[in-house]
C-alpha positions as CSV (number, residue, x, y, z in Angstrom):
1,M,27.5,143.5,29.9
2,K,24.3,145.4,30.3
3,Y,21.3,144.1,32.3
4,P,17.6,145.5,32.8
5,V,16.9,146.5,36.7
6,T,13.8,145.0,37.8
7,R,13.8,146.4,41.2
8,T,15.2,149.4,42.4
9,F,18.4,149.0,44.2
10,R,21.9,151.1,45.5
11,D,25.0,148.9,44.3
12,K,27.0,148.5,47.8
13,S,30.1,148.5,45.4
14,N,29.8,152.0,44.1
15,Y,27.0,153.4,46.0
16,I,25.1,154.4,43.0
17,R,21.1,153.7,42.9
18,Y,19.6,152.0,39.9
19,D,15.8,152.5,39.4
20,Q,13.4,150.0,38.3
21,G,13.3,150.2,34.1
22,S,17.0,151.3,34.4
23,V,19.9,149.6,32.7
24,Y,22.8,148.1,35.1
25,E,26.0,147.9,33.3
26,T,28.9,145.7,34.9
27,E,31.7,143.7,33.5
28,D,31.8,141.7,36.8
29,L,29.9,138.3,36.1
30,E,29.9,137.3,39.7
31,R,28.3,140.5,40.8
32,A,25.8,140.2,38.0
33,E,24.7,136.8,39.1
34,H,24.2,137.7,42.4
35,L,22.3,140.4,41.8
36,Q,20.0,138.5,39.4
37,K,19.6,135.4,42.3
38,L,18.4,138.6,44.4
39,E,15.8,139.5,41.2
40,F,17.2,143.1,41.4
41,I,18.4,142.5,37.3
42,G,17.0,140.4,34.6
43,P,18.9,138.7,32.0
44,E,21.7,140.2,30.0
45,L,20.9,142.5,27.1
46,K,22.0,141.5,23.9
47,E,23.2,144.1,21.6
48,K,21.3,144.8,18.2
49,T,23.6,143.7,15.3
50,K,23.1,145.7,11.9
51,T,21.9,143.8,9.1
52,R,24.1,143.7,6.2
53,G,22.4,143.9,2.7
54,K,21.1,146.6,0.4
55,T,18.1,148.1,1.0
56,A,15.7,149.7,-1.4
57,V,14.3,153.8,-0.6
58,K,10.7,154.4,-2.2
59,G,11.5,156.1,-5.7
60,K,14.9,154.4,-6.1
61,S,16.0,151.1,-6.8
62,V,18.5,148.4,-5.7
63,E,18.6,147.0,-9.1
64,P,19.2,149.0,-12.3
65,G,16.2,149.5,-14.6
66,G,13.3,149.8,-12.2
67,D,11.4,151.8,-9.6
68,A,10.9,150.5,-5.7
69,D,7.2,151.1,-4.5
70,E,8.3,149.4,-1.4
71,P,11.6,148.6,0.3
72,G,12.8,145.2,-1.3
73,K,10.0,145.1,-4.3
74,V,11.2,146.4,-7.8
75,K,8.9,147.5,-10.5
76,S,10.1,147.2,-14.1
77,K,9.8,150.2,-16.4
78,D,8.0,149.8,-19.6
79,T,9.8,151.1,-22.6
80,P,8.8,150.8,-26.4
81,A,10.5,149.0,-28.7
82,K,13.0,150.3,-31.2
83,E,11.8,150.2,-34.9
84,E,14.7,149.6,-37.6
């Protein structure tokens, strides 16, 4: 678990100094709660998750038959009709 450091402190369990603005990592929930009560660390940081799905790249299309001007927006191609 990761927590933002809100006040500089030295962890008495491993003697490592954590400066304000850095990240404190621990698996000990009781220790984290104790440091939060003393206002040395903030709430747990959540991991960013990758989004699923297709994304368009400028000039390319996620859909056949079109070019993308902006991600997610597809522009259709105009083609002349065939004469029989």
